C-alpha positions in Angstrom: 183.6 181.2 110.2 179.9 181.3 109.2 178.0 184.4 110.1 174.8 182.3 110.4 176.1 180.3 113.4 176.9 177.2 111.5 180.0 176.3 113.6 178.4 173.3 115.1 181.6 172.1 116.9 180.7 174.6 119.6 179.3 172.4 122.2 178.3 174.8 125.0 177.6 178.5 124.7 178.9 180.9 127.4 175.9 180.6 129.7 176.0 180.8 133.4 175.4 177.4 135.0 175.4 175.3 131.7 176.2 171.8 132.7 175.5 170.0 129.4 173.9 166.6 129.5 170.9 166.6 131.8 167.9 164.5 131.5 165.5 164.1 128.6 162.4 166.2 128.6 159.0 165.2 127.1 158.7 161.7 125.8 161.0 159.1 127.3 159.6 155.6 127.1 162.7 153.6 126.3 164.2 153.5 122.8 165.9 151.5 120.1 169.1 149.5 120.8 171.8 148.8 118.3 171.9 145.0 118.3 174.8 144.6 115.8 177.3 147.3 116.6 180.0 148.0 114.0 183.6 147.2 115.2 187.0 148.4 114.1 187.8 151.3 111.8 184.7 152.7 110.1 184.7 154.4 106.7 181.3 156.3 106.4 181.7 156.3 102.6 181.2 152.6 102.6 178.6 152.2 105.4 174.9 153.3 105.2 174.3 156.3 107.5 171.4 154.4 109.1 174.0 152.0 110.6 176.0 154.8 112.1 173.2 157.0 113.6 169.7 156.9 114.9 167.4 159.5 113.3 163.8 160.2 114.3 161.3 163.0 114.4 159.7 164.8 117.3 157.0 167.4 117.6 157.8 171.0 118.4 156.3 170.7 121.9 159.0 168.2 123.0 162.1 169.2 124.9 164.7 166.9 123.3 167.5 166.6 125.8 170.9 165.0 125.3 169.7 161.7 126.9 166.6 161.4 124.7 166.4 157.8 123.5 165.9 156.8 119.9 162.5 156.0 118.2 161.5 154.7 114.9 161.9 157.1 112.0 158.6 158.1 110.4 157.8 160.8 107.8 156.9 164.2 109.1 153.2 164.9 108.3 152.4 168.6 108.9 149.5 171.0 108.5 149.8 174.7 108.0 147.7 177.6 107.0 149.0 180.4 104.8 151.0 183.0 106.7 151.7 180.4 109.3 155.0 178.9 110.6 155.0 175.2 111.5 157.9 173.5 113.1 159.1 170.0 113.8 162.3 168.5 115.3 164.8 165.9 113.9 166.8 164.1 116.6 170.1 162.4 115.8 172.1 160.1 118.1 175.3 158.2 117.1 175.3 154.4 117.3 179.1 154.2 117.0 182.1 156.6 116.8 183.9 157.1 113.5 186.0 160.2 114.2 187.5 160.1 117.6 189.0 162.6 120.0 185.8 163.0 122.0 183.6 163.4 118.9 181.5 160.4 117.7 181.2 161.7 114.2 180.1 164.4 111.8 177.0 164.3 109.7 176.1 166.4 106.7 172.5 167.7 106.7 171.0 168.7 103.4 167.4 170.1 102.7 165.4 170.1 99.6 162.6 172.5 98.5 159.1 171.4 99.3 157.3 170.9 96.0 153.6 170.4 95.0 152.4 168.3 92.1 151.5 171.5 90.3 155.1 172.8 90.6 154.7 175.3 93.4 157.6 175.5 95.8 158.5 176.4 99.4 162.2 177.3 98.9 165.0 176.2 101.2 166.6 179.1 103.1 163.5 181.3 102.5 160.5 179.3 103.5 162.3 176.4 105.1 165.0 177.0 107.8 167.0 174.8 110.0 168.4 175.5 113.5 170.3 173.5 116.0 168.8 173.2 119.5 171.4 174.2 122.1 171.0 173.6 125.8 170.8 176.5 128.2 171.3 175.5 131.9 171.2 172.0 130.6 167.7 172.5 129.1 167.2 172.6 125.3 166.3 176.2 124.5 168.4 178.3 122.1 167.8 177.8 118.3 171.1 178.5 116.5 170.7 178.9 112.7 172.4 176.5 110.3 173.6 177.2 106.8 171.3 176.0 104.0 170.9 174.0 101.8 173.8 172.1 103.5 175.3 172.1 107.0 177.5 169.9 109.1 176.8 168.7 112.6 179.3 167.3 115.1 177.8 164.5 117.3 179.0 163.5 120.8 179.2 159.9 122.0 176.0 158.9 123.9 174.2 162.2 123.3 171.2 163.2 121.2 171.4 166.3 119.1 168.2 168.0 117.9 167.5 170.1 114.8 164.6 172.5 114.6 163.0 172.6 111.1 160.6 175.5 110.5 158.4 176.1 107.4 157.1 179.6 106.8 154.2 179.5 104.4 153.7 182.8 102.6 150.2 184.3 102.6 150.0 183.9 98.8 151.2 180.3 98.7 148.8 178.1 96.6 147.1 175.4 98.8 148.0 171.8 98.2 150.2 168.9 99.2 153.9 169.7 99.4 156.7 167.1 99.7 160.4 167.4 100.4 163.1 165.8 102.4 166.0 166.3 104.8 169.0 164.2 103.8 171.4 163.1 106.6 174.8 161.7 105.6 177.6 160.5 107.8 180.8 162.2 106.6 184.4 161.0 106.2 187.3 163.0 107.4 190.4 164.0 105.5 193.9 164.9 106.7 194.2 167.9 104.5 193.6 171.2 106.0 190.8 173.3 104.5 192.8 176.5 105.1 194.3 176.2 101.6 190.9 176.5 100.0 189.4 179.3 102.1 187.4 181.7 100.0 188.0 185.4 100.4 184.6 185.7 102.2 185.6 183.0 104.7 189.0 184.7 105.3 187.1 188.0 105.8 184.8 186.4 108.4 187.7 184.9 110.2 189.6 188.3 110.1 186.5 190.1 111.5 186.1 187.5 114.3 189.8 187.9 115.4 189.5 191.7 115.0 186.5 191.7 117.3 188.4 189.8 120.0 191.1 192.5 119.9 188.6 195.3 120.1 186.9 193.7 123.0 190.0 193.8 125.2 191.5 197.1 124.0 191.9 199.7 125.4 192.3 198.6 129.0 193.6 201.8 130.6 191.2 203.1 133.3 188.7 200.3 132.9 187.2 198.7 136.1 188.4 195.2 136.9 184.9 193.7 136.7 184.5 195.1 133.2 187.8 193.8 132.1 186.8 190.3 133.4 183.7 190.5 131.2 185.8 191.6 128.2 188.3 188.8 128.6 185.5 186.2 129.0 183.9 187.5 125.8 187.2 187.5 123.9 187.9 184.0 125.2 184.5 182.8 123.9 185.2 184.3 120.5 188.6 182.7 120.2 187.2 179.3 121.3 184.7 179.6 118.4 187.5 180.2 116.0 189.6 177.3 117.3 186.7 174.9 117.3 185.6 175.7 113.8 186.0 173.1 111.0 188.9 175.2 109.7 191.1 173.9 112.6 189.5 170.5 113.1 192.6 168.7 111.9 194.3 169.7 115.2 191.6 168.3 117.5 190.3 165.4 115.5 192.2 162.1 114.8 191.3 162.2 111.1 191.3 165.8 110.2 188.6 168.0 108.6 185.3 166.9 107.2 184.8 166.2 103.6 181.6 167.0 101.8 180.0 163.9 100.4 179.6 163.6 96.6 176.2 163.1 95.0 176.7 159.3 94.5 177.5 158.8 98.1 174.5 160.8 99.2 172.2 158.8 96.9 173.4 155.4 98.0 174.3 155.8 101.7 172.2 158.7 103.1 169.3 158.6 105.4 166.3 160.5 104.1 163.6 162.1 106.3 160.4 162.7 104.3 158.4 165.9 104.9 154.7 166.0 103.9 153.0 169.3 104.3 149.4 170.2 103.7 148.9 173.9 103.0 145.2 174.9 103.3 143.4 177.9 102.1 143.0 179.7 105.5 145.2 182.8 105.7 146.3 183.9 109.2 145.5 187.6 109.4 148.6 189.8 108.9 147.5 191.9 111.9 147.3 189.5 114.9 143.8 189.2 116.4 145.3 189.2 119.9 147.5 192.2 120.7 150.5 190.5 122.4 152.8 193.3 123.7 156.3 192.3 124.9 158.8 194.5 126.5 162.4 195.0 125.4 164.8 196.6 127.8 166.7 199.5 126.1 169.2 199.7 128.9 170.2 196.0 128.3 170.8 196.8 124.7 172.9 199.9 125.6 175.0 198.0 128.0 175.6 194.8 126.1 176.1 196.3 122.7 178.0 199.3 123.8 175.7 201.9 122.1 175.3 205.3 123.4 171.7 206.3 124.4 170.1 208.3 121.5 173.0 207.7 119.1 172.6 206.5 115.5 173.9 203.0 116.5 171.3 203.0 119.3 168.4 203.6 116.9 169.7 200.9 114.6 170.0 198.4 117.4 166.4 199.1 118.6 165.1 198.9 115.1 166.7 195.5 114.5 165.1 194.1 117.7 161.7 195.7 116.8 161.6 194.3 113.2 162.9 190.9 114.3 160.2 190.3 116.9 157.4 191.1 114.5 157.8 187.7 112.9 156.5 186.1 116.1 153.1 187.9 115.9 154.4 190.1 118.8 153.9 193.9 119.2 157.2 195.0 120.8 157.7 198.0 123.1 160.9 199.3 124.6 161.0 199.9 128.3 163.0 201.5 131.1 162.0 201.3 134.8 162.1 204.2 137.2 161.5 204.5 140.9 158.7 202.5 142.5 158.0 200.6 139.3 157.1 203.6 137.2 158.0 202.6 133.7 158.7 204.5 130.5 157.4 202.5 127.5 157.6 203.3 123.8 157.3 201.3 120.6 159.1 203.8 118.4 162.2 205.8 119.5 161.6 208.6 117.0 159.2 211.5 117.7 155.7 211.4 116.1 156.6 213.8 113.3 159.5 211.7 112.1 159.0 209.5 109.0 160.1 206.5 111.0 157.1 206.9 113.3 154.6 206.2 110.6 156.8 203.3 109.3 156.7 201.7 112.7 153.1 202.3 113.6 151.6 201.6 110.2 153.2 198.1 109.9 150.3 195.8 109.6 152.1 193.1 111.7 151.9 195.5 114.7 148.7 195.1 116.6 149.3 197.7 119.3 151.9 200.4 120.2 153.0 202.2 123.3 153.2 206.0 123.4 155.8 207.4 125.8 154.7 209.8 128.5 158.2 211.4 128.3 160.5 211.5 125.3 162.1 208.2 124.6 165.6 209.8 124.6 166.2 211.0 128.1 167.8 214.4 128.7 166.1 215.9 125.6 165.5 219.6 125.8 161.7 219.7 125.2 158.9 222.0 126.0 156.3 221.3 128.7 153.7 220.7 126.0 155.9 218.1 124.2 153.6 215.1 125.0 150.5 217.0 124.0 152.0 217.9 120.6 153.1 214.3 120.0 149.6 213.0 120.8 147.9 215.5 118.6 150.0 214.3 115.7 149.2 210.6 116.4 145.5 211.2 116.8 145.3 212.4 113.2 146.7 209.0 112.0 144.7 205.9 111.0 146.8 203.8 113.4 145.8 205.8 116.5 143.4 203.0 117.5 146.5 200.8 118.1 147.9 203.3 120.6 148.1 202.8 124.4 150.0 204.4 127.4 151.7 202.1 129.9 152.6 204.3 132.8 153.1 202.1 135.9 153.9 198.5 136.4 151.9 196.9 139.3 151.1 199.8 141.6 151.0 198.6 145.2 149.9 201.4 147.5 147.6 204.4 147.5 150.4 206.9 146.6 151.3 204.9 143.5 147.7 204.5 142.5 147.1 208.2 142.9 150.2 209.1 140.9 148.9 206.9 138.1 145.5 208.5 138.2 147.2 211.9 138.0 149.3 211.0 135.0 146.3 209.5 133.2 144.2 212.5 133.9 146.8 214.8 132.4 146.8 212.7 129.2 143.0 212.5 129.0 142.7 216.3 129.3 143.9 216.7 125.7 143.2 213.1 124.4 140.0 211.9 125.9 140.1 208.8 123.7 143.6 207.7 124.8 143.9 204.2 126.2 145.8 203.8 129.5 147.0 200.3 130.3 147.6 199.3 133.9 149.1 196.0 135.1 148.1 195.0 138.6 147.7 192.0 140.9 146.2 193.7 144.0 144.5 196.8 145.2 146.3 199.5 147.3 147.6 197.7 150.3 147.3 200.7 152.6 143.7 201.5 151.6 141.8 198.2 151.2 138.9 198.5 148.7 137.1 195.5 150.2 137.3 193.1 153.1 139.5 190.4 151.4 142.5 190.7 149.1 140.8 189.2 146.1 137.7 191.3 146.6 140.0 194.4 146.8 141.7 193.2 143.6 138.3 192.9 141.8 137.3 196.4 142.8 140.4 198.0 141.2 138.5 199.0 138.0 136.0 201.0 140.0 138.8 202.7 141.8 140.8 203.6 138.7 137.9 204.5 136.4 138.1 206.6 134.2 141.9 206.7 134.4 142.5 203.2 132.9 140.9 201.6 129.9 142.9 198.4 129.6 142.9 196.5 132.9 145.8 194.0 132.7 145.7 191.4 135.5 148.2 188.7 136.6 147.2 185.1 135.8 148.8 184.3 139.2 145.9 185.9 141.0 143.5 183.3 139.6 145.4 180.3 140.6 143.5 177.3 139.3 140.1 179.1 139.8 139.1 179.8 136.2 135.6 180.6 137.5 136.9 183.8 139.1 137.3 185.3 135.7 133.6 186.2 135.7 134.1 188.3 138.9 136.8 190.3 137.2 135.0 190.8 133.9 131.7 191.7 135.6 133.4 194.9 137.0 134.4 196.2 133.5 132.4 198.4 131.1 133.2 197.1 127.6 130.5 199.4 126.3 132.7 202.3 127.4 135.8 200.8 125.7 137.2 199.0 128.7 139.2 195.8 128.1 140.6 192.9 130.1 144.1 191.8 129.3 146.3 189.4 131.2 150.0 188.8 131.9 152.4 186.2 133.3 155.8 186.9 134.9 157.4 185.2 137.9 154.0 183.5 138.4 152.1 181.4 138.0 154.5 178.6 138.6 154.4 174.9 137.7 152.1 173.2 136.7 150.3 176.3 135.4 151.1 177.7 131.9 154.1 180.0 131.8 157.4 180.4 129.9 160.0 179.4 132.4 163.0 177.4 131.3 162.4 173.6 131.8 158.6 173.7 131.7 156.9 171.3 129.2 156.5 172.4 125.7 152.7 172.2 125.9 152.9 174.3 129.1 154.6 177.0 127.1 152.0 176.8 124.3 149.1 176.7 126.8 149.6 180.3 127.9 147.7 181.4 124.8 145.1 178.6 125.1 144.4 180.0 128.5 144.0 183.5 127.1 141.5 182.2 124.5 139.4 180.2 127.0 139.3 183.0 129.6 138.3 185.6 127.0 141.1 188.1 127.4 141.4 190.6 124.5 145.1 191.3 124.9 148.3 190.0 126.6 151.4 191.6 128.0 154.8 190.2 128.9 157.3 192.4 130.9 160.6 191.6 129.2 162.1 189.5 126.4 165.8 190.4 126.8 166.1 191.0 130.5 169.3 189.1 131.3 171.9 190.4 133.7 174.1 193.4 132.7 177.1 192.7 130.5 179.7 194.8 128.7 180.0 192.8 125.5 177.5 191.2 123.0 179.2 187.8 123.3 179.5 187.9 127.1 178.2 185.1 129.3 174.5 185.0 129.6 173.2 185.3 133.1 169.6 185.1 134.1 168.5 187.7 136.7 168.9 186.4 140.2 165.7 186.0 142.2 163.7 185.1 139.0 162.8 181.7 137.8 165.2 180.6 135.0 164.2 182.0 131.7 161.8 184.6 133.2 162.2 187.8 131.1 164.5 186.1 128.5 162.9 184.8 125.3 165.9 185.3 123.0 169.7 185.5 123.1 172.3 187.8 121.5 173.5 186.1 118.3 177.1 187.0 119.2 177.0 184.5 122.0 176.9 181.6 119.5 178.6 183.0 116.4 179.7 186.2 114.7 176.1 186.9 113.6 174.4 189.9 115.1 170.9 188.5 114.5 169.2 187.5 117.7 168.8 183.8 118.5 165.2 182.7 119.3 164.4 180.3 122.2 162.2 177.3 121.9 159.9 179.1 124.2 159.6 182.1 121.8 158.7 179.7 119.0 156.0 178.1 121.2 154.6 181.5 121.9 154.2 182.0 118.2 152.5 178.5 117.9 150.1 179.5 120.7 149.2 182.8 119.0 148.6 180.9 115.7 146.4 178.4 117.6 144.5 181.5 118.8 143.8 182.4 115.2 142.6 178.9 114.4 140.2 179.0 117.3 139.0 182.5 116.3 138.3 181.1 112.8 136.3 178.2 114.2 134.4 180.6 116.5 133.5 182.8 113.6 131.8 179.8 111.9 130.3 177.9 114.8 130.3 180.3 117.8 132.6 180.8 120.8 131.0 178.1 122.9 131.7 175.5 120.2 135.3 176.6 120.0 135.8 176.2 123.7 134.1 172.8 123.5 136.5 171.8 120.8 139.4 172.9 123.0 138.1 170.7 125.8 136.8 167.8 123.7 140.2 167.2 122.1 141.9 167.4 125.5 144.1 170.3 124.5 143.1 172.7 127.4 140.5 172.4 130.1 142.0 174.6 132.8 145.3 175.9 134.1 146.1 172.5 135.7 144.4 170.4 133.1 145.9 170.6 129.6 147.6 168.1 127.4 151.2 167.0 128.1 151.4 165.3 124.7 151.4 166.8 121.2 148.8 164.5 119.6 145.7 166.4 120.9 147.1 169.6 119.4 147.2 168.0 116.0 143.7 166.6 116.5 142.3 170.0 117.3 144.0 171.8 114.4 143.0 168.9 112.1 139.3 169.3 113.2 139.4 173.0 112.5 141.0 172.3 109.1 138.3 169.8 108.2 135.4 172.0 109.4 136.6 175.3 108.0 138.4 174.7 104.8 136.8 175.9 101.6 
């Protein structure tokens, strides 16, 4: 078993409602047909891979479904700044079957370093990574890591598989033209079992996987029936992973296990996908220009991973999630909801005088951090002036300007608004410069601030002042009326430090930009285009791991009922797909990163030519004109980024 999730014979993860198949998303304008199909027994060591599989490239904004039809293979031509991640997809679809037993065949995927003429490199496994796109509810979404430099992929008859190729360019990488390739080779099968040549490390991974199954179902005494059902499902999923691994493929494949191709076969028969990358001199700032604060439910972590609140294992689990999310230009905060949508939020689980506190808050990748109103560890025996002492410590730090308090999620009535005002007043008594963030989509329903709902919504800043500094409003309120932004902003006092942030959650719905499962790729990316065009100075998302409660890490993934699919879930537990504990990103999370990187491109262009010109470029290229008028194709995105490259490079 590979701890990176390289067991690609796993066809469907344990996700509620997964049907497999489904329809293709994104481009679907026909395809290529195999006019001369091979017949009889096929030996892939004697046949060019191009005669066995279709291979083609797709942009990162396309949802490549199992029924996506083939296209012509062309080289990947990519552009990336330094400290930027650029991604592209490779689609593979079998033309014929050469293995049997329900599997069309197996291909070996091999990646090379990207090299420049001057000898600089982007190294495979470090700067270049490869992940397999796995459907969730029939929609391509989970990105399961593959081993590098070589992996093996099982293909199903009549279905398209997609690989997600990401290139992370370090901030110190020399600019220039880089070239490399992804080599795809159809593999022959052998009758010999690979069990005889298992390394000690492989045996240890297999042992740990089986041991995990046993620990999942034991002990059973006194356990509720529903918990035992979850445990059995989890153990079943783990055992299925073991049985479907290449180690046992001789028992479910006509021809046994897959053999790694030798170098001569790769040279003569393989199909090569060229990668051409232009790295330019712009360096994306290490600290994101737009604070994008995303919630992580600590109770979901406690339930699914079985860690006790406040324990050493709990701290380790939270730290892993915090550090992992930073790579996406996201500033995470942990959250726990109370009564009436009161929310406890904190970015660091340690108190302000703990060394870890400075480590978290001083990280240059963190643009903003949440300070808890109460101790992050509930039940702590603390004095009444605990919060004051914590804030006094933080106010002496250089990172205090990143701090904010998020006390209440979407207050609805006068009582909730008054409670919020009271909490904020208490904080401002000993920290007048503290920033209070409030999310809202309406004024108090039982004490209207104006004749209409929208006018009442617009008057919230006047009602909350001076008890809120960051007014964070739902994009749903605006609908397709982008012109209403000026009404909101006109009520704010930026000269007194007031800011306007926005958020999405259940709404807005299609066709507006959001991150629901099944929306177009450009629709996901357009959330940040909208933020740029409307002029928001920050963004909040309520939850990135808010799936239904489960009692084991590898348990079935269930989206919360009553929410649009994918709402509140941007990554998955690694254990659902393999023995790895590293979270698995969604396509949507990668597109959020792309949108945040686009924001930096537009900010650079604005610094040279003015904000009006940057907005004009966004519209002129057809990338984004409004919440219902944005590109459905990827080409305009490349055109906009190329224009910024041409106008702003040294």
